[in-house]
Every structure is written in C-alpha cells, then in structure tokens.
N, C-alpha and C positions, 0 to 999 in steps of 0.2 A: 575317976569314976568310969566304970566300964559301960560301954554301950550295950543296949539290949540286943540279943541275937535276932537276926532277920527272920521273919516268918517264911516258911517254905512256899515256893511257887507251885501251884497245882496245874499240871499240863497234861495233854493227851496227844496220842498219835494214832492215826488210822492208816492201815495198809490195805489198799484196795487192789486185790489180785484177780487173776483170771477165775479162780475157783472159790477163794475165800475172801472175806473182809474181816480184818482183825483190829481190835481196839485195845489200847493200853492207856490207863490213867495212872499218873504217878505224881508224887511230890518231889520237888527238886529244891534242895537247900544246901546248907553248909556240910551236911553229912552225905550228900550225894543224891543218887536216884533211888527212890523208894516206891516200888510198884504197889498200887492200891487195888486195881481192878483190871481184869483182862477178859476178853471174850473173843471167840472165833465163831463166825457164822458162814456156813457153806452157802454161797449165793449163786455160783456158776454164772457170774457176770459175762464171762467170755464164751458162753455157750453159742456155738455156731460161727464164731469169729474166724476160726480156721478156714471154714468153707465160704462164708458170705462176706467176710471183711467188715461187717457192721455189728453193732450191739442191737439185739432184738428189743422190741418194746417191752416184752415180758421180763427179760433179764434186767433192763434198766429199772423197771418197777420194783423188782426184788432188791436191787442194789439200793435204791432210794429209800425203800421201806426199812432196810437194815440200818442205813446211815441215819435215818430219822430216830430210830431207837437208840443208836449210839449217842447222838447229840443230846437226846433227852437224858441219858445216863450221865453225860458230862455236865449238863445243867444241874441235875440233882446233886452231884458231888462237888459242885462249886468250882469246876474247872475254869481257869482263867484264859487259857489259850489252847486251841486245837490245831494240830498240824496233820494234814492228810496228803497222801501220795498215791498215785495210780501207777501200775506196772504194765505187764505185757498186754493184757486185753485192751487197755486204754491206749497203749502205744500203737497197737495194730489196727484197731477199728477206725474206719473212715468217719464215723459219726460221733466220735468221743466228745466233741465240743457240745453236743446236745445234752449229754449226761452231765458234763461239768456245769453247763448253764443252769440246768434244772436244780442241781445240788446247791448252787449259789443262790438262786431265786427262792427256792422252797425252804432251804435249811440254813442259809447264810454260811455255807461251808465252801471254802476255796480249796480246790484239789489241784495239786501240782503233778503233772505227768512226768515221771523221771525216766531217764535213759537206762539202758541195760548197764552201763558203766556206773551210774549213780546207785542203781539197785545193788550192784556188786559191792560197792564201797560201804553201803549201809549195813549189808549182811556181815561183811568182814569186821566192821567197827563193832557191831553188836557182840560178835564172838570174842574178839580180842579184849574188849572191856571186861567180859565175863571171865576169860582165862588169862588174866593179866600177869600171871606168874609163869606162863609157858615160855620155855627157852627154845623149843623146837619151831620149825616152820609149820604153818597150819594151812591146810587146804580146806576151804569152806565150800561145801556143795549145797546149793539152795535149789531144790527141785520144786518148781512152782507149777501152776496150772498151764501156763503158756510158754514158759522158758525155764532154762536151768542155768544158773550162774556157777562158775568154778573160779574161786579166788584164792590165790596162793600168796603167802607173805608171812611176816612176823609181826611182833608187837609194834615195831617201828614203821610198818607200812606194807603196802601191796607191791609185789614184784611182778606178778602176772595175773591176768584175769580174762575171762571170756564169758559172754552171754550167748547161749545157743538156743535156737528156736525149737526146743523140745520140752514138753511138759506133760503132766498127767492128763489134763483135759485135751490138749492138742493131739497127743499120740493116741489117746483112746478114740477120739472122733475120727482120726485119720486111718487107724489100722485095726483096732479091736472092736469090730462092728457086730460080731456074732455073740450069742449068749447060750452056752459058754463059748469061750474064744476058740477058734479053729487053729489047728497047727500052722496052716499057711499064713494066717494073720500074725501069729506070734513070730514066725520067721521073718516076715516083712518088717516088723518093728525092730527086731535085732539087726537086720540088714541096714535099716535107716540109721540106727545108732552108730554103726561102724563107720558111716560117712563122716562123723564128727570127731573120730578118735584123734586125729592129728591136731585138733584145735584145743584139746584138753591140756592144761598145764601139767608138765611132768617134773616133779621136784628132783633135784640132783643130790639131795641130802635127806637124812631121816626127817619124816614129817608125820603129823597127826591129821587124820581126816575128821572133819566135823560136819554133820548134816543138820541143816536148819529147814524149817518149813513144815507144813501140815502133813506131807507124805512121811517125812522122817518121824514125826511125833506119833503118827498113826501106827507106823510099823513097830515103834517101841511099845505102844499101848497093847497091840495085838500080842507081841512076844510075851508080855506079862499078864495077858488076859484080864485087863482092867475093866471094871464095869463102867467107870467114868474117868475123865481126864484127871489125873493126880500129878500135879506139877512136880512134886518132890520125887516121884518115881520115874518120871519121863525125862526131866532135865538132867543131863549128864549120864543118861543110860548108855551102856555100851552094847551095841548091836553087832553080833558076830555075823560074818559073811555067810557062813553055812546056815545059820538060823534064818537069814533073809532069803536064801535060796529055797529053804523049806516053805517059807511063807508064800513065795511066788508060785510054787507047785500047788499050794493050797488054793490060791485064787484062780489059777489057770483052768483047773478042771471042775470048777463050780460055777453055777449060774450066779447072776447078780443077787437074786433073791436068797440063794444059799449063803452067799458071802455075808449078807446082812445079819446072819445068825452067828457069825464068828465073834467070840468074846473079844472086846477091845476095839472093834472096828465100827466106826460111825456109819450108820445106814446111808447117809448122804454121800459118803466117800467110797462106798462099795464098788461103784462102777469104774472108778479111776485109779484105785489103789494098785492095780496090777501094772499099769503103764508107769506110774510114778515109782513104784518099787523096782521095776525093771531098769529104769534109768540109773538109780542109785547102785543097784547090783552090778550093772555093766561097768560103771565107773570104778567100783571096787575091784572088779576083775582086772580091768586094764591097768590099774595103778598098783595092783598086787597088795591091796589093803585087806588084812584078815578081819578087821573090825572097824567100826565107825562110832564116834562119840555123837550122840544125839543132843541137840540143844533146842530148848523151847524158846530161845530168844531168836530174833530175826530182824527184818527191816524195821518194824515198829520200834524196837529198842534202839537200833542204829540211828533212826530218825530223831529220837529224843536226845540221844547223846550229841548228835550233830547240832541240833537247834539250840539246845541249852548251853552249848559252849559259848554262844554269843552273849549269854548272861554272865559269863565268867564265874560259873560255879565250879567247884572242885568235884568232879564226878568220881564216885567209887561204887563198889558193889557190896 
C-alpha cells in the first residue's frame, strides 16, 4: 500500500533592505519550490543612515506599515512559517534593535540581521539554483540600497566574494544632491567607485555576469518600456552594456520629476536609479562584460532555499 504524498509546506521570506522590502510566499513540497505571491515595496528604510547612522522614526513607521501588510498577506494565504532578514540599513544603524523589538512586539515577526557574507551567500544560492545547468563560472552582482555584493563561483560553491559599502541610496545621498545632477557630483561618484576596484573579484576564466536586485530589474523594465512589472519579461533579460550607458545618460540630464515620466521606471525609484545603474555599469566596464543577465530572484529566494533545506525537501525550479 502506497503512502499518501505529503502536503506542501507554505512558507514566506521577507528581505528587508535599505531601499526596498520584498516578500515571497511559496509552497515547498516533493516537487520543490513553487512561488505563489511576490511583492516589492520601496520603503527607504535606510533614508539618512549614511549621514546620521540611525533609522529615523518616519522610516521605521514606513517599514512597520509594510511589514504589517505583508504579515496580513501571509495570514490570508495560510503561511505556516515566515523567515525575515535585514541587510545593510539594519547592519549600519545604531538603533536597529528598536525596529526589531517593535516588529516582534507588534507583528510577532522575528528579524535576523545578516552579515554581508551571509547576504552574498543567499544571493549566490538564489542564482545558482535558478541556473542549475550553468557550466561557467558566475559573477553575481547584487546592487542594493546600501551595499553591493560581488560573488564569484560555480554551482559547487563560492570562490570569492566581497560586500562593498556602495549602493543606490547611499551613493545618491552622498554624491548626487543636485537636481538635475551636476557634472562635478557625477565625477565624484565615479572617483569613489574607483577606490573599490581592487576589491572586486576578477575571474581568471570565462564567466557570466548576473545582476540581481531592484536596480537591475528596474533597468530591464526601462529598457523594454514596460508599463508594469512583468516577471516573464524581466527574469533572464539580457541587458547590453551600451544600452545601460544610454540609460545613464537619460537619467543624468533629467530632473527627478522628468525621470518619473520615463516608461518602465517606478516613480519611487526615480531618484536613486542613476547611482544604482552607475555601480552596475562601472562593474561591467572594469570586468569587460558586454552584457549582463538580469535575475528577478535574490536574497528572498536564497533564504527559502537555505531554510527549507533543513526540512530535507528536494528543491527544484
């Protein structure tokens, strides 16, 4: 007599970043991971952290409001377990514990602040699970709001990684203060980036560059002029370096209000897309990459892959 197949476990992951908070709800069972619901909300939790080293009251309220909505969505969908991690903003802010305590007391949500190394591992895991037939080395670039991770490896593991203190929000607040951006500010940003060049992993053999995170998916959306986020058109989109350069020129000479009218660009990301795009473009220049594969997966996917391995499920895509 055959035993009845086990019912899938419904789990969720929340990635609390400097600029965005992302939710993934998925079923996990014998057939692997099946995404059911995803949402990205631009919260700007790390607003002002670069300068003040603390989370503002307003930013924490925005974050808690979004998390409350996410937890309600998890409840409605019958989610059995929610995993939540915080990255750069929560690592850097001196008062992160206040935010974590309020999330636990108000929402019964435990948030784990992960290191840059752990963030890199989760991003890499998300990509390699998705591209599980890749024989080449892969360089994953995760441009976040407060930091950027560069992770080099293959399906069997990471060989080099680095988490650098440069991100779309951090660099915008630090360098791009005028509207539109002044030439001197742009040159200062590029100068700052060059300080980190020696720390970026440099593959010694052929490799593929994969970009994850909201900056990358926004650039793919703009390149296609999408009216809304369409997963099938963004995930695995190939963004040419020359096309990215043209986008940067588009942003550089426009005001933030003018950028908001660009098809495919979220209004809430209009002020930070230039800095985020510049980080990715400079990396492509330095590593001589003519194009980059954009992935809509990221930390939230890697987190579920990591957590559910404890349940001994066979994960597939």
